[in-house]
N, C-alpha and C positions, 0 to 999 in steps of 0.2 A: 905604799908610795903616796905622798901628798900630791893632790891634783896639780899643784903648781909645777911639779916636775914632769907633767905630761907635755913634753915639748916635741917639736918636729923632729929633732935629732933622736930623741928617745923612740918615737914611733917609727922612724926610719930604721932604727936598729931592730925593732920588733918585727919588721917585714922580712928579716933574714932568719927568724926563728920560728920553729914549728912546735912539735910535741914529741920529744925524744922517746918517752915511755911507750906511747901507742905506736909510733913509727917503728920502734924496735921490735914490737910484737909482730907487726905485719911483715917486716923485712925477714924476720926469722922464719915465719910461717912459709913464705914464698921460697926462702933458701932451702928449707927442709922438704919442699915439695908437698906441703900439707895444706894446699888451698882448700880442700874439702873440709878441713878442720875449722877454718874461719867461717866458711859457709854454714857449717853446723852451729857454730857459736851464734851467728847472726839470727838464725831461725829459732834458736831455743832460748836465747837470753831473756826475751820478754815473755814468751809463752809459758815458760816453766815458773812455778812458784819459788823454787830454790835455785841456787847457782847451778850451772851446767855440771854434768857428771865429770868425775876425774879422768874420763877418757880423753879430755882435752889436754894438750901439752901443758907441762908444769908452768912454763913461762906465761901462758894465757891465764891460768889460775892465779898466778902471782899478780898479774895485771889487774884482775878483778878485785883481789883483796886490797891492793894498793890504792886503786881509784875510789874505793868506798871508805878508805881509812879516815877521811875527814868528816864523814857523816855523823858519827856519834858525838862530835864536838860542836855540832850546830845548835843554835838556840831554837829549840822546838816550839817555844811559844811564839817567837817571831815568824818562824816558818808557817805555823798554823794560821797566823793572822793574814799572811800573804795568800795562803790557800783559800781562806774565807773570801777574799776579794774575788777570786776566780769562781768560787761556788755561787756567789751572788751575781756576778756580771760575765759569766763564762761565754754565753752566746755573743755578747758584744765584743769580748776579747777575740773570739774566733773571727768575727767580721773584720776587726782591726788587723789581725794577722794577714788575712787575705787581701785586703784593700789598702793597707798602709805599710805594714812591716815588710812584706815581700817586695812591693814596688820600691820601697826605700832601699832595700838591699840591692835590687837590680840597678839602681842609680849610681852605685859605686863602680866606676869604670874598671878598676883593677880586680876587685873582688868578684865581679860577675863573670870574669873569664873562666873561672873554675866551674861555675854552675853551667855555663854555656857548653863547656867541654863534656859535661855529663849529658849526653844526647838524649837520654830517656826523659829528662826534665823538659826538654824542648818539645818532644813529641808526645809526652804525657804530662802536660803542665799541672793538672789537678793532683797528680801524685805528690808533687812538692807540697801542695796545700794539705793533703791528707797526712803526710809524714810530719810536717810541722805541727799540725793540730794534735796528732797523736802524742808527740813528745810533750807538748804543753799540757794536755789532759793528764798524762802519766805523772809528770813532776808536780803538778798543782792540785792533784787529787789528794784527799786525806790519806796520810800514810805513805804517799809517793816518795818522800825523801827520808824515810826511815832506812836503816842499814840494808834491809832486804826488800825495800819498797820497789814497786814497779817502775817508778820514775828514775831511781838509781840505775836499774838494769837497762832501761831504755837509753839513758845518757851514756852509759858505758858502751853500748852498742854504737851509738852515734859517733862517739870518739874513735872507735875502731874503723867505722865507715870513712870518716875523714882521713884517717891514716891510709886506708886502702886506696882512696882517691888520689892522695899525694903520690903513692907508689906508682899508680898507673900513669899519672901525668909525667912523673919524672922519667919513666921508662918508655914513653911514647916517642919512638924514633921518627915516625912519620910527621909528627906535629910537635917539634921541640918547644919546650916552655922557656920563655924569655925571663930568666930570673933577674937579670939586671934591670929590666923595665918594670916587671910586675912583682918582684919579690918572690919568696917561696910560695908555692901553692898552699892555700889555706894557712897562711902565716898568722902570727899572733895578733897583729893589728886587725886583720880581717876577721879573725875569730872574735875579738873583743867588739868590733863594730857590729857583727851579727848578733852577739849576745845582747847588745843594746837595743836591737830591734824587738827583742822580747821584753826587755826591761823598760828603758826610758821611752821608747817609741810607743809602747802600749799605754803608758801613762799619758803621753801626749794625745793619743787617740781617744782615750776615755774623757779627757778634758774637752776635746773638740765635740764630743757627744754630750757635753754638759753633765757628765757624771763626775761629781766632785768627791774625791777621796780625801779623808783627813790625813794629816801629816804622818800619823802612825801607820795608816794603811799603805801610804806611798813608800815609806821607809821599809816596811815589811816586804812589799813587792820587790823592791830593789835587792833587799837582803836575800830573798829566796832565789833570785836569778843569779846573784853573785855566788851563792852556794852551788847552783847548777854549773856555773862557769868553772868552779874549782874541779868538779867531777869531770868536766869536758876537757880539762887540761889548759885552760886559759891562764896565762902567767899571773901570779898573785898581784903583781904591780899594776895590772890592767883591770882589776876588779874594784869597782867603786864601793865605798863604804856607806854612802848615803845618796839621797836624791840629788843634792847639789853636785856631787862628784859625777854622778851618772849623766847629768845634764852637761857638765863641762866636757866629759869624754866624748859624748855623742856629738857635741858641737864641733870639737876639734877634728874628729874623724870625718865628719861631713865636709868641713872646710878643706880637708886634704884629699878626699876621695870622690866627692860627687862631681862627676863629669859625664858628658854624653859619650855613648859608645853604641855601635851597631848591635853588639851582643845584649846590652841592656834593653834596647828597643825591641829586639826579637823576643827576649824572655818576657817582657811586659805584654807584648801582643799575644803571646801564647797563654799567659796567665789570664788575660781578659777573656779570651775565647774559652778557656777551660772553665772559668768561673761562671760563664753563661749556662753551663750544664747544671749548676746548682741553684739556679733561680728560675721562677716561672717564665714562660716565653714572653709574656707581656711586659716583663721587667728585664729584658735582655740588655737594656742600656744601663742597668744599675751598676755593674762592675766598673765601667768607665766613670760614671757619675760619682761613685763613692771614692774611687782613687783620686779624682780631682778634688773632692771635698777634703780629704785628708792632706794630700800633697800641696794644696793651695793654701793651707794654714801658714801663718807667718813663722815658720821654723827653719827657713832655708836661706836667710840672709838676702832676700830679694830674688833668688834664683827660682825660675818657674820650672820645677822638676817634672811636673806632669807633661808639659809641652816638650821638655827635653826628651822624655821617654815616648813621645808621640802617642800619648793617650788620646783616644777619640774625644771630641767635644761632648759634654754632657747633653743628654736629652731631657725629656720631661721628668725623668726620675730624679734629677738633681733637686727638684723641689722638696723631695722627702727629707734630704739632709739639710738643705738650706733653711727649712722651716724651724729647725731646732733652736737656733739662737733667739728667735722671736716668740717662742712658746713658753718661756719660763713663767712660772706662776700659775700654771694650769690648775684647775680644780681637781680634787680627788676623784670626782665622777668620771672625768676623762681618763685618768690613769687606771681606774677600775675597768674601763672599757677594753683596755689592752691587756688586762689580766695581771696588773701589778698595782700594789697598794702604796707605792712611794709617790712622791711629788716630782720625780725626775722626768722632764719632758723627753729625755732620750729613750724612755720606755717605748715610745712609738716605733722605735727601730727593733724592739725585742721580737716582734712578730716576724720581721724579715730575717733577723739573725737566727732565730729558732728554725725558720724554714731552711736556711743554709745548713745548719747542723743536722736537721732531720734528713735533708737530701744526701748528706754524707753517709749517714747510717743506712739509708735505702740503697745507695750505690754499693756499699760493702755487702749488703744482704744479697744483691743481685750478682755478686761475684765479680764486680768490675775492678776490684783492686785487692791488695792484701788486707788482712784483718784490721778493722778499725773498731776500737773499743772505747766506750764511755761507761764508767761505772754506773750501776743502777741508781745509786744515791744522787749522782749529778743529773741523770735523766729525770728523776722525780723532782729534784730541786728546780730544774729548768722547765718542768712541765712539758717534756717532749712527748709527742705522740708515739705510740709503739710502732715498731717496724711492721709494715703490712696493714696499718690502720686505714680503714676506708670510712670516710664520714658518712653518717646515716643520710638517706635521702630526705629532702624536705617533706613536711607533711602534705598529703594530698588535699587539695582544695575541695571543699564540699560543693556539690552541684545540686541542681533541682532534681536530677535523676536519682541521686542518693536519697533525697527526701521521699520521693515517690516510692522507692523500693522499701523504705522503712514503713511507710503507711500500708503498702501492700502486705 
């Protein structure tokens, strides 16, 4: 669909539509009383190298085959170029997801209602960060979007999770869903808007960090996420074909959906508190400062989204991000100091973004959440410290006593 046809009327219609294929699987599972089967599917879809066994119902197997049918038709060269962007800037992308993409999603008054209903996300806010990060790692790792790739299986699972959430909301008699006001839960417009937080919003975040991708890299990033959107069940007419269309769709959804809500404020507050667990104590102000840094960019038509979400005022950590625009043209010596041989000043944030990714791996190792996996290839590329790494103690300073002992 040409972007000129993305109108308010069209998107209004998209709020009445969901995902008949995945919804049908979940409705049938519940009607057959096979809730255990869908739980088994969720737990094995990613952990197994192959598709789940044929002990699953036939219609679930058909769903798996149908949802990956588009994968062989994808442009593997373009996908690989998009994945290379992640291989190079993955830690920064992870930081953008936590400090920009998620708050941007919470600013959508209608869409955030579903997230707020999922109580575990309010009480365990970092879980949302982990789950989001895991999907991105899976689809953007080399081979992730091949027919039997880990990213395809993860996306298939996420699509069924969405359908299961719709089922629960629709059948919640204690707290009826207002379809007339909010549209269907996890409707097509909200799904497309969320997809853009991984696609266009990440490009905006990289630009804010002064990481300049060339046009081919940007187009490949959008292409890869439109491919993910297809597997997720986003309507073809809502999948942008290039960066310009992604920008237009994101702008229109923001114009329609960015409004204050108590739910958005609550989710943002929980996110900030949760993200503090992933940074050193002396940087506890960093989550709020970074959210301000990204949301205060001129992408919102003059609307102060950070204040709308009641993000606390930045503290001294704001200087870390605010210094980036004034540091262009640094010498290679300084970039060498942060462990990167490019001239990009945003590499100064590589240390912090790596710390966050390493903290996620340490939290998984301590059993604080479900399995979180980063392929060894990416860990090596990002120069992540091994889990359990303890830095060596500083060399002991020589004293006069040491000299006396050697003489003796």
